[in-house]
C-alpha positions as CSV (number, residue, x, y, z in Angstrom):
1,M,-6.4,23.0,10.6
2,E,-5.7,20.2,14.1
3,E,-7.6,16.8,13.3
4,G,-7.7,16.5,17.0
5,K,-8.9,20.0,17.8
6,L,-12.1,19.4,15.2
7,N,-12.5,16.1,16.9
8,V,-12.9,17.7,20.8
9,A,-15.3,20.8,18.9
10,W,-17.7,17.7,17.6
11,N,-18.0,15.6,20.7
12,R,-18.7,18.8,23.1
13,R,-21.9,19.7,20.8
14,Q,-23.3,16.2,21.3
15,S,-26.1,17.1,23.6
16,I,-27.0,19.8,21.0
17,I,-27.2,17.2,18.1
18,T,-30.5,15.9,18.2
19,P,-33.2,15.1,15.9
20,D,-35.2,17.9,16.7
21,T,-32.4,20.6,16.4
22,T,-30.3,20.3,12.5
23,C,-28.6,23.3,13.0
24,Y,-26.0,24.7,15.2
25,R,-22.8,26.3,15.8
26,L,-19.9,23.6,15.3
27,L,-16.5,25.8,15.7
28,D,-16.2,29.1,17.8
29,A,-13.1,30.9,16.5
30,E,-11.0,31.0,19.8
31,G,-13.5,29.5,21.9
32,D,-12.6,26.1,20.2
33,G,-9.4,26.9,19.4
34,F,-9.8,28.0,15.9
35,P,-8.7,32.0,15.7
36,D,-10.7,33.5,13.0
37,L,-12.7,30.4,12.0
38,W,-16.4,30.1,12.7
39,A,-18.6,27.5,11.2
40,E,-22.5,26.5,11.4
41,W,-23.6,23.6,10.6
42,F,-27.0,23.8,8.7
43,D,-28.1,20.0,8.3
44,G,-25.1,18.7,6.5
45,R,-24.2,21.8,4.9
46,L,-21.5,23.6,6.5
47,L,-20.7,27.4,6.5
48,L,-17.5,28.3,7.4
49,Q,-17.0,32.3,8.1
50,T,-13.2,33.8,8.4
51,Q,-12.7,37.6,8.6
52,R,-9.4,37.4,6.4
53,H,-8.5,34.6,4.9
54,Q,-10.2,32.0,2.9
55,P,-9.7,28.1,3.9
56,T,-8.2,26.2,1.7
57,D,-7.9,22.6,2.5
58,V,-11.4,21.2,3.8
59,R,-10.4,18.5,4.1
60,P,-9.6,17.8,8.0
61,L,-13.5,18.9,8.0
62,V,-15.0,16.4,6.3
63,K,-12.9,14.0,8.1
64,A,-13.9,15.2,11.2
65,F,-17.9,16.3,10.8
66,P,-19.6,12.4,9.8
67,G,-22.6,13.7,7.4
68,V,-20.9,17.2,5.6
69,R,-22.2,17.2,2.3
70,S,-21.0,20.7,1.2
71,I,-18.8,23.3,2.6
72,Y,-19.4,26.9,1.7
73,W,-17.5,30.1,3.0
74,K,-18.0,33.7,3.8
75,R,-16.3,36.8,5.0
76,L,-17.2,38.1,7.7
77,D,-17.6,42.1,6.2
78,Q,-19.8,44.0,7.0
79,R,-19.2,46.4,4.0
80,D,-19.2,43.3,1.3
81,K,-21.7,41.2,2.3
82,E,-21.9,38.8,-0.5
83,S,-23.7,36.0,-0.4
84,P,-21.4,32.7,0.5
85,T,-19.0,30.9,-1.5
86,W,-19.2,27.0,-2.6
87,L,-16.2,24.8,-1.5
88,W,-16.4,21.1,-1.6
89,G,-19.2,19.0,-2.3
90,E,-22.8,18.8,-2.8
91,K,-23.7,23.2,-4.6
92,V,-26.4,24.0,-2.5
93,E,-28.5,26.1,-5.0
94,E,-32.1,26.4,-3.4
95,P,-33.8,26.8,0.2
96,F,-33.5,24.0,2.5
97,T,-34.9,23.6,5.6
98,V,-33.3,22.9,9.2
99,L,-35.2,22.2,12.2
100,E,-34.5,24.2,15.5
101,N,-36.0,22.1,18.2
102,G,-38.7,20.6,16.6
103,V,-39.6,24.0,14.8
104,K,-39.0,24.0,11.0
105,Y,-36.9,27.1,9.2
106,E,-36.2,27.9,5.9
107,I,-32.3,28.1,4.5
108,S,-31.0,29.9,1.7
109,F,-26.9,30.0,1.0
110,T,-27.5,31.8,-2.5
111,S,-29.9,34.9,-1.0
112,G,-27.2,37.3,0.8
113,Y,-24.9,37.7,3.7
114,S,-27.4,36.2,5.8
115,Q,-28.8,32.3,5.6
116,G,-32.4,33.0,7.4
117,I,-31.8,32.5,11.0
118,F,-29.4,33.4,14.0
119,L,-28.3,30.5,15.7
120,D,-26.9,32.3,19.1
121,Q,-30.4,32.7,19.9
122,R,-31.6,29.0,20.1
123,D,-31.9,29.2,23.8
124,N,-34.4,32.9,23.6
125,R,-36.5,31.2,21.0
126,Q,-37.3,28.0,23.1
127,A,-37.6,30.2,26.2
128,I,-40.6,32.2,24.3
129,K,-41.8,29.2,23.0
130,E,-42.1,27.3,25.8
131,R,-43.2,30.5,28.1
132,L,-46.5,31.2,25.7
133,A,-47.1,27.3,25.9
134,Q,-48.2,27.8,29.2
135,T,-50.8,29.9,28.9
136,E,-54.2,29.3,26.5
137,P,-53.5,29.0,22.8
138,G,-54.3,32.7,20.8
139,S,-54.1,34.6,24.7
140,Q,-50.4,36.0,24.3
141,R,-49.7,38.7,21.2
142,V,-46.8,39.3,21.2
143,L,-44.7,42.2,18.7
144,N,-41.6,41.1,17.2
145,L,-40.2,44.0,16.1
146,F,-36.6,44.0,13.5
147,A,-38.0,40.4,12.7
148,Y,-36.1,39.7,9.9
149,T,-37.3,36.8,8.7
150,C,-39.7,36.3,11.9
151,A,-37.8,33.1,13.7
152,F,-39.2,34.4,16.9
153,S,-42.6,35.3,15.7
154,V,-42.6,31.7,14.6
155,A,-41.6,30.2,18.0
156,A,-44.2,32.5,19.4
157,A,-46.8,30.4,17.3
158,A,-45.1,27.5,17.9
159,G,-46.1,28.5,21.4
160,G,-49.3,28.8,20.7
161,G,-49.3,33.0,20.5
162,I,-50.3,35.3,18.1
163,A,-47.5,37.1,16.5
164,T,-46.8,41.3,14.8
165,S,-43.6,41.3,13.1
166,V,-42.4,44.6,11.8
167,D,-39.3,44.8,9.4
168,L,-38.8,47.3,6.9
169,S,-38.5,44.6,4.2
170,P,-41.4,43.0,2.8
171,T,-38.4,40.3,1.6
172,Y,-38.2,39.1,4.9
173,L,-41.4,39.3,5.6
174,D,-42.3,36.8,2.9
175,W,-39.8,35.0,4.3
176,G,-41.4,35.0,7.5
177,K,-44.9,33.6,6.1
178,R,-43.2,30.8,4.9
179,N,-41.5,29.7,7.8
180,L,-44.8,29.7,9.1
181,Q,-46.3,27.7,6.7
182,L,-43.5,25.3,7.1
183,N,-44.6,24.4,10.2
184,G,-48.1,24.3,9.4
185,M,-49.6,27.4,10.5
186,D,-51.1,30.0,8.4
187,P,-49.9,33.4,8.1
188,A,-52.9,35.2,7.9
189,G,-53.1,34.3,11.3
190,H,-50.8,36.5,12.9
191,Y,-49.7,39.9,11.0
192,F,-46.8,41.6,9.2
193,V,-45.9,45.3,9.2
194,K,-43.5,47.1,7.1
195,G,-41.7,49.8,7.6
196,D,-39.6,51.4,10.5
197,A,-39.8,49.9,14.3
198,F,-39.6,53.4,15.7
199,D,-42.2,54.7,13.0
200,W,-44.7,51.9,14.6
201,L,-43.7,52.0,17.7
202,Q,-45.0,56.0,17.9
203,A,-48.2,55.0,15.9
204,F,-49.2,51.9,18.5
205,A,-48.6,53.9,21.3
206,K,-51.3,56.8,19.9
207,K,-53.6,54.0,19.1
208,G,-53.4,52.5,21.6
209,R,-52.7,49.3,21.1
210,K,-50.8,46.8,23.4
211,W,-49.1,43.6,23.5
212,Q,-48.1,41.0,26.4
213,G,-45.0,40.4,24.8
214,V,-42.6,42.6,23.4
215,I,-39.0,41.2,21.2
216,L,-36.1,43.3,21.2
217,D,-33.4,42.2,18.7
218,P,-32.0,45.6,16.5
219,P,-28.9,45.5,14.8
220,T,-26.0,47.0,16.0
221,F,-26.8,50.1,13.7
222,S,-29.4,51.0,11.2
223,R,-30.8,54.2,9.5
224,G,-34.5,54.9,9.6
225,Q,-37.0,57.0,9.2
226,V,-37.7,58.4,12.4
227,K,-35.0,57.3,14.2
228,K,-32.1,58.4,11.2
229,V,-29.4,56.6,12.6
230,F,-29.5,53.8,15.7
231,R,-26.7,52.9,17.5
232,V,-27.1,50.5,20.3
233,E,-24.5,52.2,22.5
234,E,-26.2,55.4,22.5
235,D,-29.6,54.7,21.9
236,Y,-31.1,51.5,23.2
237,A,-32.5,52.8,26.4
238,E,-35.0,55.0,24.0
239,L,-35.7,51.9,22.1
240,V,-37.0,50.0,25.5
241,K,-38.7,53.3,26.7
242,L,-41.1,53.1,23.4
243,A,-41.7,49.2,23.4
244,T,-42.9,49.4,27.2
245,Q,-45.3,51.8,25.8
246,V,-47.1,49.0,24.4
247,L,-46.8,46.7,26.7
248,E,-49.7,45.4,28.9
249,P,-49.2,45.9,32.3
250,G,-48.1,43.0,33.8
251,G,-46.4,41.8,30.2
252,W,-43.1,40.7,29.7
253,M,-40.3,41.9,26.9
254,L,-37.0,40.3,25.8
255,C,-34.0,42.9,25.2
256,C,-31.5,41.5,23.3
257,A,-28.3,42.9,21.6
258,N,-25.5,41.8,19.2
259,T,-22.2,43.9,20.0
260,R,-19.2,43.5,21.4
261,K,-18.3,47.1,22.1
262,V,-21.6,47.7,25.0
263,S,-20.8,45.4,28.1
264,S,-23.7,43.4,29.5
265,F,-23.7,45.7,32.4
266,E,-23.5,49.2,30.8
267,M,-26.7,47.0,28.4
268,E,-28.6,46.5,31.6
269,E,-28.2,49.8,32.6
270,Q,-30.1,51.0,29.5
271,V,-32.7,49.1,29.2
272,R,-34.0,49.3,33.2
273,S,-33.7,53.3,32.0
274,G,-35.6,52.8,29.2
275,V,-38.4,50.8,31.2
276,A,-37.9,53.8,33.7
277,Q,-38.2,56.6,31.4
278,A,-41.5,54.9,29.9
279,R,-42.7,55.1,33.8
280,R,-42.9,51.6,34.6
281,R,-41.4,48.9,36.9
282,L,-39.9,46.0,37.2
283,S,-41.8,43.3,38.8
284,K,-38.3,40.9,37.4
285,F,-35.6,41.4,35.5
286,Q,-33.1,38.2,34.7
287,S,-30.5,37.8,31.9
288,A,-29.3,34.7,29.8
289,S,-26.7,32.9,28.7
290,M,-25.8,32.5,24.9
291,P,-26.0,28.6,23.8
292,A,-23.9,26.5,24.7
293,D,-22.0,25.5,21.6
294,F,-21.2,29.4,21.6
295,T,-17.8,29.0,23.3
296,G,-16.5,32.3,22.4
297,D,-16.6,35.4,23.6
298,A,-20.1,36.0,24.8
299,Y,-21.2,38.9,22.8
300,L,-24.6,38.6,22.7
301,K,-26.6,40.7,25.3
302,S,-30.3,39.4,26.5
303,F,-32.5,40.3,29.2
304,W,-35.9,39.2,30.6
305,L,-38.1,41.8,31.7
306,D,-41.3,41.4,33.6
307,V,-42.9,45.0,33.7
308,T,-46.0,46.0,35.8
């Protein structure tokens, strides 16, 4: 690893590194001149990720990145989802806490393939927090689908909103409750729903349930109960349609997809189509860029919608 490139990557992220944000993307493969090497910083714990070979010499990283305490490695492989492997420094055997724009989140290097937060959504979470902070506390009800560890729900709650989190995994929903507690918020003031997002969207619509905000950040591929197979490239418009049906007039939506298969233009077409299929109209449509520390491929597509 070239020391000069490592120093450049560190320096270009100094605007992100603050006492209020202790987790970020430190190396973004080709974007920082390191093909097949991604590195994420979790308050001194460095997680390396590659698609092919395990890094063998981490000494340049220790030298270039002040304050590194641990180095772990994970192979990027959707078929073999293992927990990260320890390479150097302190062993991280218990969950720990990081800060993102002043909000606390629980991170784990021992709970499987994902560590508890997707760092590429930092700006979107902050935008939700800021948007809700401009409204009367408790007046905004937000539906967070495919919630995972409920990071979006925590951001909404930090802004004064009341979140409903839907996920297939009770383990992740419990993780989300702990995230709320880390920030001094009572999980009992929010709602946690186990199950298939498509199933619940249809049930919510039949019952006339409505929210002022809806967050869509589905996996690119999944198997469910109602929607047996979901593929972003084929089915996103249907998801947007169902979500729009439970959105109050004048409400907002955040529509995201982590995909390199679908272009931003194609994603936008699906989002617009879904709203039209629900027989609703857009009063505002805006795309969002990825955070500044993601210097490589802009794979995350994000759109903010206001719907009448």
